[in-house]
C-alpha positions in Angstrom: -0.1 0.0 0.1 2.9 2.3 1.0 4.4 1.6 -2.4 1.1 3.0 -4.3 0.7 6.1 -2.2 4.4 7.0 -3.7 3.5 6.1 -7.0 0.3 8.1 -6.5 2.0 11.2 -4.9 4.9 11.1 -7.8 2.0 11.3 -10.5 0.0 14.1 -8.9 3.5 15.9 -8.6 4.2 15.3 -12.1 0.4 16.2 -13.6 0.6 19.4 -11.5 3.7 20.5 -13.0 2.6 20.0 -16.6 -0.8 21.7 -15.9 -1.8 24.4 -18.1 -2.6 26.8 -15.5 0.6 26.8 -13.3 2.3 29.7 -13.0 5.9 28.5 -13.1 7.3 32.3 -13.6 5.5 33.5 -9.9 6.3 30.1 -8.1 9.1 30.3 -5.2 10.2 26.8 -6.3 13.2 27.2 -8.5 12.3 24.1 -10.5 14.4 20.7 -11.5 14.1 17.0 -11.9 13.7 13.7 -10.9 15.9 11.0 -13.0 15.4 7.3 -13.4 19.0 5.8 -15.1 20.5 2.3 -16.0 24.0 2.2 -16.8 25.7 -0.2 -18.4 29.6 -0.6 -18.7 32.6 -2.5 -17.9 35.7 -2.4 -15.5 39.4 -2.4 -16.2 39.4 -5.8 -16.0 36.3 -6.0 -18.7 33.9 -7.4 -15.9 30.4 -6.4 -16.9 28.0 -4.3 -14.6 24.6 -2.8 -14.3 24.0 0.3 -12.3 20.2 1.4 -11.4 19.9 4.8 -9.8 17.3 7.7 -9.1 18.5 11.5 -9.0 16.4 14.4 -7.6 17.8 17.5 -8.6 17.2 21.5 -8.3 18.2 24.3 -10.5 21.0 26.8 -9.2 21.1 28.5 -12.3 19.4 29.1 -15.5 18.3 31.2 -18.7 15.2 33.1 -17.2 17.1 34.8 -14.2 20.6 34.8 -15.2 22.4 35.3 -18.4 23.1 31.7 -18.9 23.5 29.2 -21.8 21.9 26.6 -20.2 21.0 25.4 -16.7 23.3 24.2 -13.9 21.6 21.5 -11.7 22.6 20.6 -8.0 21.4 17.0 -7.3 22.0 14.0 -5.8 21.8 10.0 -6.7 21.3 6.8 -4.8 21.8 3.9 -6.7 22.8 0.3 -6.9 25.6 -1.6 -8.8 25.1 -5.2 -9.8 28.4 -7.0 -11.3 28.8 -11.2 -11.3 30.5 -10.6 -7.8 28.1 -8.7 -5.7 25.8 -5.6 -5.4 27.1 -2.2 -4.3 24.9 0.8 -2.9 26.2 4.4 -3.9 25.3 8.0 -3.1 26.3 11.0 -4.9 26.2 15.0 -4.5 26.5 15.9 -8.3 26.8 19.4 -10.3 25.8 18.9 -13.7 25.1 21.8 -16.7 22.5 20.9 -19.5 21.5 22.7 -22.7 19.7 21.4 -25.8 23.6 20.6 -27.2 25.5 19.3 -24.4 25.0 17.7 -21.3 28.3 17.8 -18.6 28.3 16.5 -15.0 30.3 15.8 -11.5 29.7 13.7 -8.7 31.2 12.7 -5.4 30.1 10.1 -2.9 31.0 6.8 -1.7 30.0 3.3 -2.2 28.5 1.3 0.8 29.7 -2.3 1.4 29.4 -4.6 4.3 29.1 -1.4 6.4 32.1 0.3 5.2 32.3 3.3 3.1 34.8 4.0 0.1 35.1 7.1 -1.9 33.8 7.5 -5.4 33.9 9.9 -8.5 31.5 9.8 -11.4 32.1 12.4 -14.5 29.7 12.1 -17.5 29.1 14.0 -20.7 26.5 13.6 -23.9 24.3 15.2 -26.2 21.5 17.4 -24.4 18.8 16.4 -26.7 20.0 12.8 -26.7 19.2 10.6 -23.0 22.0 8.4 -23.3 25.6 9.9 -21.6 29.1 8.0 -21.2 30.1 8.0 -17.7 33.6 7.3 -16.2 33.5 5.9 -12.3 36.5 6.1 -10.1 36.7 4.7 -6.6 39.5 3.2 -4.2 38.8 0.3 -2.1 41.2 -1.3 0.1 44.2 1.3 -1.4 43.3 -0.2 -5.0 42.1 2.4 -7.4 39.3 1.2 -9.9 37.9 2.7 -13.0 34.8 1.7 -14.6 33.2 3.4 -17.9 29.7 2.7 -19.6 26.8 4.1 -21.0 23.9 5.5 -19.2 20.4 5.6 -20.6 18.2 8.4 -18.3 14.6 9.1 -18.3 13.8 12.8 -16.7 10.9 13.7 -15.1 10.8 17.8 -14.9 9.3 19.8 -11.7 9.0 23.5 -13.7 9.1 26.5 -11.2 10.2 29.9 -11.8 13.8 29.2 -13.1 13.2 25.8 -15.1 9.9 26.0 -17.3 8.9 25.3 -21.0 
């Protein structure tokens, strides 16, 4: 039942965000999005992995209120990485730039494995109008450096506000 409430609440928030009578420019909410992503890739030893993540973000700077060529978002990500050996949860704080031509981003956070935290960074880039991005993840476990690269598909659900609207 709790799952149904969550999805119903999410539906109403998204529906309100797209409604015709919404006065985005007068809103006190800056706007942002919630994205769902799936990443597939390889590690430096050629083992494969799959990540699934959810990322809420808010607009920091946008073209409506600033002389800026796109949007700068501050967000976070929570996800789970699945590989042949095991699955690991990760948490990040990230900053990304988006316009219709380009998206660039950087995240910093940690992996959680057996009650241990390991530092992690993530960089990504892609075409702004296409929902696929190239990603590189770096992390350190027990003083060993790991690098993973992959392609992530992203589905964004916008929440319009005074600095982010159509």
